[in-house]
TORKOL-4160 file (C-alpha; in steps of 0.2 Angstrom, whole numbers, padded with zeros to 4 digits, m for minus):
409
<pt num="1" X="0113" Y="m0131" Z="m0216"/>
<pt num="2" X="0119" Y="m0115" Z="m0207"/>
<pt num="3" X="0123" Y="m0099" Z="m0217"/>
<pt num="4" X="0142" Y="m0098" Z="m0219"/>
<pt num="5" X="0141" Y="m0079" Z="m0217"/>
<pt num="6" X="0131" Y="m0080" Z="m0201"/>
<pt num="7" X="0144" Y="m0093" Z="m0195"/>
<pt num="8" X="0158" Y="m0082" Z="m0199"/>
<pt num="9" X="0150" Y="m0067" Z="m0191"/>
<pt num="10" X="0148" Y="m0077" Z="m0175"/>
<pt num="11" X="0166" Y="m0084" Z="m0176"/>
<pt num="12" X="0173" Y="m0066" Z="m0178"/>
<pt num="13" X="0163" Y="m0061" Z="m0162"/>
<pt num="14" X="0168" Y="m0076" Z="m0152"/>
<pt num="15" X="0185" Y="m0080" Z="m0158"/>
<pt num="16" X="0194" Y="m0065" Z="m0165"/>
<pt num="17" X="0202" Y="m0060" Z="m0148"/>
<pt num="18" X="0207" Y="m0079" Z="m0144"/>
<pt num="19" X="0215" Y="m0080" Z="m0161"/>
<pt num="20" X="0225" Y="m0064" Z="m0160"/>
<pt num="21" X="0230" Y="m0068" Z="m0142"/>
<pt num="22" X="0236" Y="m0085" Z="m0146"/>
<pt num="23" X="0247" Y="m0079" Z="m0160"/>
<pt num="24" X="0253" Y="m0064" Z="m0150"/>
<pt num="25" X="0259" Y="m0077" Z="m0136"/>
<pt num="26" X="0267" Y="m0089" Z="m0149"/>
<pt num="27" X="0276" Y="m0076" Z="m0160"/>
<pt num="28" X="0278" Y="m0062" Z="m0149"/>
<pt num="29" X="0273" Y="m0049" Z="m0162"/>
<pt num="30" X="0256" Y="m0040" Z="m0162"/>
<pt num="31" X="0258" Y="m0034" Z="m0180"/>
<pt num="32" X="0260" Y="m0052" Z="m0186"/>
<pt num="33" X="0246" Y="m0058" Z="m0174"/>
<pt num="34" X="0234" Y="m0045" Z="m0181"/>
<pt num="35" X="0238" Y="m0047" Z="m0199"/>
<pt num="36" X="0238" Y="m0066" Z="m0198"/>
<pt num="37" X="0221" Y="m0067" Z="m0189"/>
<pt num="38" X="0213" Y="m0055" Z="m0202"/>
<pt num="39" X="0220" Y="m0066" Z="m0216"/>
<pt num="40" X="0213" Y="m0081" Z="m0208"/>
<pt num="41" X="0196" Y="m0074" Z="m0207"/>
<pt num="42" X="0197" Y="m0068" Z="m0225"/>
<pt num="43" X="0202" Y="m0086" Z="m0230"/>
<pt num="44" X="0187" Y="m0092" Z="m0220"/>
<pt num="45" X="0175" Y="m0081" Z="m0230"/>
<pt num="46" X="0181" Y="m0089" Z="m0246"/>
<pt num="47" X="0183" Y="m0107" Z="m0240"/>
<pt num="48" X="0168" Y="m0110" Z="m0229"/>
<pt num="49" X="0154" Y="m0107" Z="m0242"/>
<pt num="50" X="0163" Y="m0120" Z="m0253"/>
<pt num="51" X="0170" Y="m0133" Z="m0240"/>
<pt num="52" X="0156" Y="m0131" Z="m0227"/>
<pt num="53" X="0157" Y="m0124" Z="m0209"/>
<pt num="54" X="0171" Y="m0133" Z="m0199"/>
<pt num="55" X="0165" Y="m0142" Z="m0184"/>
<pt num="56" X="0177" Y="m0131" Z="m0173"/>
<pt num="57" X="0178" Y="m0114" Z="m0181"/>
<pt num="58" X="0190" Y="m0107" Z="m0168"/>
<pt num="59" X="0202" Y="m0121" Z="m0171"/>
<pt num="60" X="0201" Y="m0119" Z="m0190"/>
<pt num="61" X="0204" Y="m0101" Z="m0189"/>
<pt num="62" X="0219" Y="m0103" Z="m0176"/>
<pt num="63" X="0227" Y="m0116" Z="m0187"/>
<pt num="64" X="0225" Y="m0105" Z="m0203"/>
<pt num="65" X="0231" Y="m0090" Z="m0194"/>
<pt num="66" X="0246" Y="m0099" Z="m0187"/>
<pt num="67" X="0251" Y="m0105" Z="m0204"/>
<pt num="68" X="0250" Y="m0088" Z="m0211"/>
<pt num="69" X="0261" Y="m0081" Z="m0197"/>
<pt num="70" X="0274" Y="m0094" Z="m0201"/>
<pt num="71" X="0273" Y="m0090" Z="m0219"/>
<pt num="72" X="0276" Y="m0071" Z="m0215"/>
<pt num="73" X="0291" Y="m0076" Z="m0204"/>
<pt num="74" X="0299" Y="m0086" Z="m0217"/>
<pt num="75" X="0296" Y="m0074" Z="m0231"/>
<pt num="76" X="0303" Y="m0059" Z="m0221"/>
<pt num="77" X="0317" Y="m0069" Z="m0213"/>
<pt num="78" X="0311" Y="m0062" Z="m0197"/>
<pt num="79" X="0322" Y="m0073" Z="m0186"/>
<pt num="80" X="0336" Y="m0059" Z="m0188"/>
<pt num="81" X="0335" Y="m0042" Z="m0181"/>
<pt num="82" X="0316" Y="m0040" Z="m0182"/>
<pt num="83" X="0313" Y="m0056" Z="m0173"/>
<pt num="84" X="0325" Y="m0050" Z="m0159"/>
<pt num="85" X="0315" Y="m0034" Z="m0158"/>
<pt num="86" X="0299" Y="m0044" Z="m0157"/>
<pt num="87" X="0305" Y="m0054" Z="m0143"/>
<pt num="88" X="0305" Y="m0039" Z="m0132"/>
<pt num="89" X="0287" Y="m0041" Z="m0130"/>
<pt num="90" X="0287" Y="m0060" Z="m0130"/>
<pt num="91" X="0288" Y="m0070" Z="m0114"/>
<pt num="92" X="0292" Y="m0087" Z="m0119"/>
<pt num="93" X="0287" Y="m0095" Z="m0103"/>
<pt num="94" X="0275" Y="m0083" Z="m0094"/>
<pt num="95" X="0270" Y="m0088" Z="m0076"/>
<pt num="96" X="0252" Y="m0091" Z="m0074"/>
<pt num="97" X="0243" Y="m0081" Z="m0060"/>
<pt num="98" X="0232" Y="m0094" Z="m0052"/>
<pt num="99" X="0217" Y="m0098" Z="m0063"/>
<pt num="100" X="0218" Y="m0081" Z="m0071"/>
<pt num="101" X="0229" Y="m0088" Z="m0085"/>
<pt num="102" X="0220" Y="m0084" Z="m0102"/>
<pt num="103" X="0229" Y="m0077" Z="m0117"/>
<pt num="104" X="0214" Y="m0065" Z="m0121"/>
<pt num="105" X="0216" Y="m0057" Z="m0104"/>
<pt num="106" X="0235" Y="m0056" Z="m0106"/>
<pt num="107" X="0231" Y="m0047" Z="m0123"/>
<pt num="108" X="0219" Y="m0035" Z="m0114"/>
<pt num="109" X="0232" Y="m0030" Z="m0101"/>
<pt num="110" X="0244" Y="m0026" Z="m0115"/>
<pt num="111" X="0232" Y="m0016" Z="m0124"/>
<pt num="112" X="0227" Y="m0006" Z="m0108"/>
<pt num="113" X="0245" Y="m0004" Z="m0102"/>
<pt num="114" X="0248" Y="0012" Z="m0092"/>
<pt num="115" X="0263" Y="0016" Z="m0103"/>
<pt num="116" X="0251" Y="0020" Z="m0117"/>
<pt num="117" X="0241" Y="0036" Z="m0119"/>
<pt num="118" X="0222" Y="0033" Z="m0115"/>
<pt num="119" X="0217" Y="0036" Z="m0133"/>
<pt num="120" X="0230" Y="0023" Z="m0139"/>
<pt num="121" X="0223" Y="0010" Z="m0126"/>
<pt num="122" X="0206" Y="0012" Z="m0132"/>
<pt num="123" X="0211" Y="0010" Z="m0150"/>
<pt num="124" X="0221" Y="m0005" Z="m0147"/>
<pt num="125" X="0208" Y="m0013" Z="m0136"/>
<pt num="126" X="0194" Y="m0011" Z="m0149"/>
<pt num="127" X="0206" Y="m0017" Z="m0163"/>
<pt num="128" X="0215" Y="m0032" Z="m0156"/>
<pt num="129" X="0203" Y="m0038" Z="m0143"/>
<pt num="130" X="0186" Y="m0032" Z="m0150"/>
<pt num="131" X="0191" Y="m0035" Z="m0168"/>
<pt num="132" X="0183" Y="m0019" Z="m0175"/>
<pt num="133" X="0191" Y="m0013" Z="m0191"/>
<pt num="134" X="0201" Y="0003" Z="m0191"/>
<pt num="135" X="0188" Y="0013" Z="m0201"/>
<pt num="136" X="0175" Y="0007" Z="m0188"/>
<pt num="137" X="0185" Y="0014" Z="m0174"/>
<pt num="138" X="0189" Y="0030" Z="m0183"/>
<pt num="139" X="0171" Y="0033" Z="m0186"/>
<pt num="140" X="0167" Y="0030" Z="m0168"/>
<pt num="141" X="0179" Y="0043" Z="m0162"/>
<pt num="142" X="0177" Y="0055" Z="m0176"/>
<pt num="143" X="0194" Y="0054" Z="m0184"/>
<pt num="144" X="0201" Y="0050" Z="m0201"/>
<pt num="145" X="0205" Y="0032" Z="m0205"/>
<pt num="146" X="0223" Y="0036" Z="m0208"/>
<pt num="147" X="0224" Y="0045" Z="m0191"/>
<pt num="148" X="0217" Y="0030" Z="m0182"/>
<pt num="149" X="0228" Y="0018" Z="m0191"/>
<pt num="150" X="0243" Y="0028" Z="m0187"/>
<pt num="151" X="0238" Y="0029" Z="m0169"/>
<pt num="152" X="0237" Y="0010" Z="m0168"/>
<pt num="153" X="0253" Y="0008" Z="m0177"/>
<pt num="154" X="0262" Y="0020" Z="m0165"/>
<pt num="155" X="0254" Y="0011" Z="m0150"/>
<pt num="156" X="0261" Y="m0006" Z="m0155"/>
<pt num="157" X="0278" Y="0001" Z="m0159"/>
<pt num="158" X="0278" Y="0008" Z="m0141"/>
<pt num="159" X="0274" Y="m0008" Z="m0134"/>
<pt num="160" X="0289" Y="m0016" Z="m0143"/>
<pt num="161" X="0301" Y="m0001" Z="m0139"/>
<pt num="162" X="0296" Y="m0001" Z="m0121"/>
<pt num="163" X="0299" Y="m0020" Z="m0119"/>
<pt num="164" X="0281" Y="m0023" Z="m0112"/>
<pt num="165" X="0281" Y="m0041" Z="m0108"/>
<pt num="166" X="0267" Y="m0053" Z="m0114"/>
<pt num="167" X="0262" Y="m0059" Z="m0097"/>
<pt num="168" X="0249" Y="m0056" Z="m0083"/>
<pt num="169" X="0253" Y="m0042" Z="m0070"/>
<pt num="170" X="0260" Y="m0049" Z="m0054"/>
<pt num="171" X="0248" Y="m0051" Z="m0039"/>
<pt num="172" X="0253" Y="m0035" Z="m0031"/>
<pt num="173" X="0250" Y="m0025" Z="m0047"/>
<pt num="174" X="0235" Y="m0033" Z="m0053"/>
<pt num="175" X="0222" Y="m0022" Z="m0044"/>
<pt num="176" X="0229" Y="m0006" Z="m0052"/>
<pt num="177" X="0230" Y="m0014" Z="m0069"/>
<pt num="178" X="0212" Y="m0021" Z="m0068"/>
<pt num="179" X="0207" Y="m0003" Z="m0064"/>
<pt num="180" X="0215" Y="0003" Z="m0079"/>
<pt num="181" X="0207" Y="m0009" Z="m0090"/>
<pt num="182" X="0190" Y="m0005" Z="m0083"/>
<pt num="183" X="0193" Y="0014" Z="m0086"/>
<pt num="184" X="0196" Y="0010" Z="m0105"/>
<pt num="185" X="0180" Y="m0001" Z="m0106"/>
<pt num="186" X="0170" Y="0012" Z="m0097"/>
<pt num="187" X="0177" Y="0026" Z="m0108"/>
<pt num="188" X="0171" Y="0016" Z="m0124"/>
<pt num="189" X="0154" Y="0014" Z="m0116"/>
<pt num="190" X="0152" Y="0032" Z="m0111"/>
<pt num="191" X="0157" Y="0038" Z="m0129"/>
<pt num="192" X="0142" Y="0027" Z="m0135"/>
<pt num="193" X="0130" Y="0031" Z="m0122"/>
<pt num="194" X="0133" Y="0050" Z="m0122"/>
<pt num="195" X="0141" Y="0052" Z="m0140"/>
<pt num="196" X="0150" Y="0069" Z="m0143"/>
<pt num="197" X="0150" Y="0080" Z="m0158"/>
<pt num="198" X="0136" Y="0090" Z="m0167"/>
<pt num="199" X="0135" Y="0078" Z="m0182"/>
<pt num="200" X="0135" Y="0062" Z="m0171"/>
<pt num="201" X="0120" Y="0051" Z="m0167"/>
<pt num="202" X="0116" Y="0054" Z="m0148"/>
<pt num="203" X="0118" Y="0036" Z="m0144"/>
<pt num="204" X="0129" Y="0024" Z="m0153"/>
<pt num="205" X="0123" Y="0006" Z="m0149"/>
<pt num="206" X="0139" Y="m0002" Z="m0158"/>
<pt num="207" X="0150" Y="0006" Z="m0145"/>
<pt num="208" X="0140" Y="0002" Z="m0130"/>
<pt num="209" X="0137" Y="m0015" Z="m0136"/>
<pt num="210" X="0156" Y="m0018" Z="m0139"/>
<pt num="211" X="0160" Y="m0011" Z="m0121"/>
<pt num="212" X="0147" Y="m0023" Z="m0114"/>
<pt num="213" X="0154" Y="m0038" Z="m0124"/>
<pt num="214" X="0172" Y="m0034" Z="m0118"/>
<pt num="215" X="0166" Y="m0032" Z="m0100"/>
<pt num="216" X="0157" Y="m0049" Z="m0101"/>
<pt num="217" X="0173" Y="m0057" Z="m0107"/>
<pt num="218" X="0183" Y="m0048" Z="m0092"/>
<pt num="219" X="0170" Y="m0054" Z="m0080"/>
<pt num="220" X="0171" Y="m0072" Z="m0087"/>
<pt num="221" X="0190" Y="m0072" Z="m0084"/>
<pt num="222" X="0189" Y="m0063" Z="m0067"/>
<pt num="223" X="0173" Y="m0068" Z="m0060"/>
<pt num="224" X="0177" Y="m0064" Z="m0042"/>
<pt num="225" X="0184" Y="m0046" Z="m0045"/>
<pt num="226" X="0171" Y="m0035" Z="m0037"/>
<pt num="227" X="0174" Y="m0020" Z="m0048"/>
<pt num="228" X="0174" Y="m0030" Z="m0064"/>
<pt num="229" X="0156" Y="m0036" Z="m0059"/>
<pt num="230" X="0152" Y="m0019" Z="m0054"/>
<pt num="231" X="0156" Y="m0011" Z="m0071"/>
<pt num="232" X="0147" Y="m0025" Z="m0080"/>
<pt num="233" X="0131" Y="m0022" Z="m0069"/>
<pt num="234" X="0133" Y="m0003" Z="m0072"/>
<pt num="235" X="0134" Y="m0005" Z="m0091"/>
<pt num="236" X="0119" Y="m0017" Z="m0091"/>
<pt num="237" X="0108" Y="m0006" Z="m0081"/>
<pt num="238" X="0112" Y="0009" Z="m0091"/>
<pt num="239" X="0110" Y="0000" Z="m0108"/>
<pt num="240" X="0093" Y="m0007" Z="m0102"/>
<pt num="241" X="0086" Y="0010" Z="m0104"/>
<pt num="242" X="0093" Y="0015" Z="m0121"/>
<pt num="243" X="0077" Y="0013" Z="m0131"/>
<pt num="244" X="0068" Y="0025" Z="m0119"/>
<pt num="245" X="0082" Y="0038" Z="m0118"/>
<pt num="246" X="0080" Y="0048" Z="m0134"/>
<pt num="247" X="0063" Y="0053" Z="m0140"/>
<pt num="248" X="0057" Y="0051" Z="m0158"/>
<pt num="249" X="0061" Y="0069" Z="m0161"/>
<pt num="250" X="0079" Y="0066" Z="m0156"/>
<pt num="251" X="0078" Y="0074" Z="m0138"/>
<pt num="252" X="0085" Y="0067" Z="m0122"/>
<pt num="253" X="0072" Y="0060" Z="m0111"/>
<pt num="254" X="0077" Y="0061" Z="m0092"/>
<pt num="255" X="0076" Y="0045" Z="m0082"/>
<pt num="256" X="0061" Y="0051" Z="m0072"/>
<pt num="257" X="0051" Y="0054" Z="m0088"/>
<pt num="258" X="0056" Y="0038" Z="m0097"/>
<pt num="259" X="0043" Y="0025" Z="m0102"/>
<pt num="260" X="0048" Y="0010" Z="m0092"/>
<pt num="261" X="0039" Y="m0002" Z="m0103"/>
<pt num="262" X="0052" Y="0001" Z="m0116"/>
<pt num="263" X="0066" Y="m0004" Z="m0104"/>
<pt num="264" X="0075" Y="m0020" Z="m0107"/>
<pt num="265" X="0068" Y="m0031" Z="m0092"/>
<pt num="266" X="0081" Y="m0045" Z="m0095"/>
<pt num="267" X="0096" Y="m0033" Z="m0094"/>
<pt num="268" X="0089" Y="m0025" Z="m0079"/>
<pt num="269" X="0086" Y="m0042" Z="m0070"/>
<pt num="270" X="0104" Y="m0047" Z="m0075"/>
<pt num="271" X="0111" Y="m0030" Z="m0068"/>
<pt num="272" X="0101" Y="m0032" Z="m0052"/>
<pt num="273" X="0107" Y="m0050" Z="m0049"/>
<pt num="274" X="0125" Y="m0044" Z="m0051"/>
<pt num="275" X="0123" Y="m0030" Z="m0039"/>
<pt num="276" X="0115" Y="m0042" Z="m0026"/>
<pt num="277" X="0129" Y="m0054" Z="m0029"/>
<pt num="278" X="0141" Y="m0041" Z="m0024"/>
<pt num="279" X="0131" Y="m0036" Z="m0009"/>
<pt num="280" X="0130" Y="m0054" Z="m0003"/>
<pt num="281" X="0149" Y="m0055" Z="m0004"/>
<pt num="282" X="0151" Y="m0044" Z="0011"/>
<pt num="283" X="0166" Y="m0035" Z="0003"/>
<pt num="284" X="0168" Y="m0016" Z="0004"/>
<pt num="285" X="0161" Y="m0010" Z="m0013"/>
<pt num="286" X="0172" Y="0000" Z="m0025"/>
<pt num="287" X="0167" Y="0015" Z="m0036"/>
<pt num="288" X="0159" Y="0005" Z="m0050"/>
<pt num="289" X="0150" Y="m0006" Z="m0038"/>
<pt num="290" X="0142" Y="0009" Z="m0029"/>
<pt num="291" X="0138" Y="0017" Z="m0046"/>
<pt num="292" X="0129" Y="0000" Z="m0051"/>
<pt num="293" X="0120" Y="0000" Z="m0034"/>
<pt num="294" X="0114" Y="0018" Z="m0037"/>
<pt num="295" X="0107" Y="0013" Z="m0055"/>
<pt num="296" X="0099" Y="m0002" Z="m0047"/>
<pt num="297" X="0089" Y="0009" Z="m0035"/>
<pt num="298" X="0084" Y="0020" Z="m0050"/>
<pt num="299" X="0077" Y="0005" Z="m0059"/>
<pt num="300" X="0069" Y="m0004" Z="m0045"/>
<pt num="301" X="0050" Y="0000" Z="m0043"/>
<pt num="302" X="0041" Y="0015" Z="m0050"/>
<pt num="303" X="0050" Y="0029" Z="m0041"/>
<pt num="304" X="0068" Y="0029" Z="m0034"/>
<pt num="305" X="0072" Y="0029" Z="m0015"/>
<pt num="306" X="0081" Y="0046" Z="m0014"/>
<pt num="307" X="0086" Y="0043" Z="0004"/>
<pt num="308" X="0095" Y="0027" Z="m0001"/>
<pt num="309" X="0103" Y="0035" Z="m0016"/>
<pt num="310" X="0110" Y="0049" Z="m0005"/>
<pt num="311" X="0117" Y="0036" Z="0007"/>
<pt num="312" X="0126" Y="0027" Z="m0008"/>
<pt num="313" X="0133" Y="0044" Z="m0014"/>
<pt num="314" X="0139" Y="0047" Z="0004"/>
<pt num="315" X="0150" Y="0031" Z="0002"/>
<pt num="316" X="0155" Y="0037" Z="m0016"/>
<pt num="317" X="0161" Y="0053" Z="m0009"/>
<pt num="318" X="0172" Y="0045" Z="0003"/>
<pt num="319" X="0180" Y="0034" Z="m0011"/>
<pt num="320" X="0180" Y="0048" Z="m0024"/>
<pt num="321" X="0177" Y="0065" Z="m0018"/>
<pt num="322" X="0178" Y="0072" Z="m0036"/>
<pt num="323" X="0167" Y="0087" Z="m0040"/>
<pt num="324" X="0156" Y="0077" Z="m0052"/>
<pt num="325" X="0152" Y="0064" Z="m0039"/>
<pt num="326" X="0148" Y="0078" Z="m0027"/>
<pt num="327" X="0137" Y="0086" Z="m0040"/>
<pt num="328" X="0127" Y="0070" Z="m0042"/>
<pt num="329" X="0126" Y="0069" Z="m0023"/>
<pt num="330" X="0119" Y="0087" Z="m0022"/>
<pt num="331" X="0106" Y="0083" Z="m0035"/>
<pt num="332" X="0100" Y="0068" Z="m0025"/>
<pt num="333" X="0100" Y="0079" Z="m0009"/>
<pt num="334" X="0089" Y="0091" Z="m0018"/>
<pt num="335" X="0076" Y="0077" Z="m0021"/>
<pt num="336" X="0077" Y="0072" Z="m0002"/>
<pt num="337" X="0079" Y="0089" Z="0007"/>
<pt num="338" X="0073" Y="0102" Z="m0005"/>
<pt num="339" X="0080" Y="0113" Z="m0019"/>
<pt num="340" X="0087" Y="0126" Z="m0007"/>
<pt num="341" X="0100" Y="0114" Z="0001"/>
<pt num="342" X="0103" Y="0106" Z="m0016"/>
<pt num="343" X="0107" Y="0123" Z="m0024"/>
<pt num="344" X="0119" Y="0128" Z="m0010"/>
<pt num="345" X="0129" Y="0112" Z="m0013"/>
<pt num="346" X="0129" Y="0114" Z="m0031"/>
<pt num="347" X="0134" Y="0132" Z="m0031"/>
<pt num="348" X="0149" Y="0127" Z="m0020"/>
<pt num="349" X="0156" Y="0117" Z="m0035"/>
<pt num="350" X="0156" Y="0132" Z="m0047"/>
<pt num="351" X="0175" Y="0135" Z="m0047"/>
<pt num="352" X="0178" Y="0117" Z="m0052"/>
<pt num="353" X="0163" Y="0114" Z="m0064"/>
<pt num="354" X="0160" Y="0130" Z="m0072"/>
<pt num="355" X="0165" Y="0122" Z="m0089"/>
<pt num="356" X="0154" Y="0107" Z="m0086"/>
<pt num="357" X="0137" Y="0108" Z="m0094"/>
<pt num="358" X="0128" Y="0096" Z="m0081"/>
<pt num="359" X="0133" Y="0108" Z="m0067"/>
<pt num="360" X="0124" Y="0122" Z="m0076"/>
<pt num="361" X="0109" Y="0111" Z="m0081"/>
<pt num="362" X="0107" Y="0106" Z="m0062"/>
<pt num="363" X="0108" Y="0124" Z="m0057"/>
<pt num="364" X="0095" Y="0129" Z="m0070"/>
<pt num="365" X="0082" Y="0116" Z="m0064"/>
<pt num="366" X="0085" Y="0120" Z="m0045"/>
<pt num="367" X="0084" Y="0139" Z="m0049"/>
<pt num="368" X="0068" Y="0137" Z="m0058"/>
<pt num="369" X="0060" Y="0127" Z="m0044"/>
<pt num="370" X="0065" Y="0141" Z="m0032"/>
<pt num="371" X="0056" Y="0154" Z="m0044"/>
<pt num="372" X="0073" Y="0162" Z="m0048"/>
<pt num="373" X="0069" Y="0162" Z="m0067"/>
<pt num="374" X="0081" Y="0175" Z="m0073"/>
<pt num="375" X="0095" Y="0166" Z="m0066"/>
<pt num="376" X="0088" Y="0150" Z="m0072"/>
<pt num="377" X="0088" Y="0156" Z="m0090"/>
<pt num="378" X="0106" Y="0161" Z="m0089"/>
<pt num="379" X="0110" Y="0144" Z="m0082"/>
<pt num="380" X="0101" Y="0135" Z="m0096"/>
<pt num="381" X="0110" Y="0146" Z="m0109"/>
<pt num="382" X="0126" Y="0141" Z="m0102"/>
<pt num="383" X="0122" Y="0122" Z="m0101"/>
<pt num="384" X="0116" Y="0123" Z="m0120"/>
<pt num="385" X="0132" Y="0132" Z="m0125"/>
<pt num="386" X="0143" Y="0118" Z="m0117"/>
<pt num="387" X="0133" Y="0103" Z="m0121"/>
<pt num="388" X="0140" Y="0092" Z="m0135"/>
<pt num="389" X="0127" Y="0079" Z="m0137"/>
<pt num="390" X="0113" Y="0083" Z="m0149"/>
<pt num="391" X="0099" Y="0075" Z="m0139"/>
<pt num="392" X="0104" Y="0085" Z="m0123"/>
<pt num="393" X="0105" Y="0101" Z="m0132"/>
<pt num="394" X="0087" Y="0098" Z="m0139"/>
<pt num="395" X="0081" Y="0093" Z="m0121"/>
<pt num="396" X="0089" Y="0108" Z="m0113"/>
<pt num="397" X="0082" Y="0120" Z="m0126"/>
<pt num="398" X="0064" Y="0114" Z="m0124"/>
<pt num="399" X="0065" Y="0114" Z="m0105"/>
<pt num="400" X="0071" Y="0132" Z="m0105"/>
<pt num="401" X="0058" Y="0138" Z="m0118"/>
<pt num="402" X="0044" Y="0128" Z="m0109"/>
<pt num="403" X="0048" Y="0134" Z="m0092"/>
<pt num="404" X="0054" Y="0152" Z="m0096"/>
<pt num="405" X="0048" Y="0156" Z="m0113"/>
<pt num="406" X="0059" Y="0157" Z="m0129"/>
<pt num="407" X="0074" Y="0169" Z="m0128"/>
<pt num="408" X="0070" Y="0187" Z="m0134"/>
<pt num="409" X="0079" Y="0192" Z="m0150"/>
């Protein structure tokens, strides 16, 4: 007989978003949907060990949550003013958009609506779609539980006050809205992959894992969207290297020095397959697809093809000429054409990136390769001051001291 606790954990992972989304569509109120879903799971934790695991856990949970939502509506006489307010977010007869007509996707678009601040979009997505508790989200973003709870409450109130409808974006608006959803998911992933804060673990697998899970859901719902495929491939190829990314001493291990036997071969194969799928489509790649392709080159064979990486960054610069993209291209050019040319490209970015620690880290390495060690030390010191990730600080400090000797007191 299956363990009820394992069944409930699995159901929470697979069914939470579906239950919340179904109730949000039916009752037009995110508070009721969230609270009723939570009560249904609490009821399951009590009943399943006694009654046994239902044949269809998702249906059991949806039915239980629906009954609890109806009880709340009756108890609070919500059919009057509060119900009319809730109807502002309720589209009683939403129009489907082709095959993309899934309640979970509607919920994801609401949570990532551009009317909300980015921090609110992240918090709502992790709570309503991901099913993380408020304390879990608060810990992930280094704020108090009460602060995060208030942030989520304000975001839901803004959805109601702004009259954001519970429906899919129309066809003309869909690409922009998908882009906003991807930005939220990749922000969550990056906070796990490169965690900030001096007292934070350098990599937080719970955040990278949740971002990947939500990206898989989005890819399942929008399988033909190239950028959705691209962001999933990118996350998988980065996540595949997690076990090799930080040493036992808590120091960042750069990709070129990582033990490739510790990489997750299954994730790399899956990421490569998604990249090849997009290449075979013949469609012009977007930003996430190009980043995924660059990571595929980095993880293909024993040494990366830097000429191919530069060519991919050339495409990236045309799409996104941001200073960070140009910095990454400059680093690749240095590998192809030497540190002199790479440093000239990096130095040209100083006005835009003087407060960005990877800029100083890149300069430090290139200056050291050119024998300009006094300048390299200054660049290392600047990078160490600005770096917020503990593993990066440890790595940069060791590199500086190994190459240039410890600082003179």
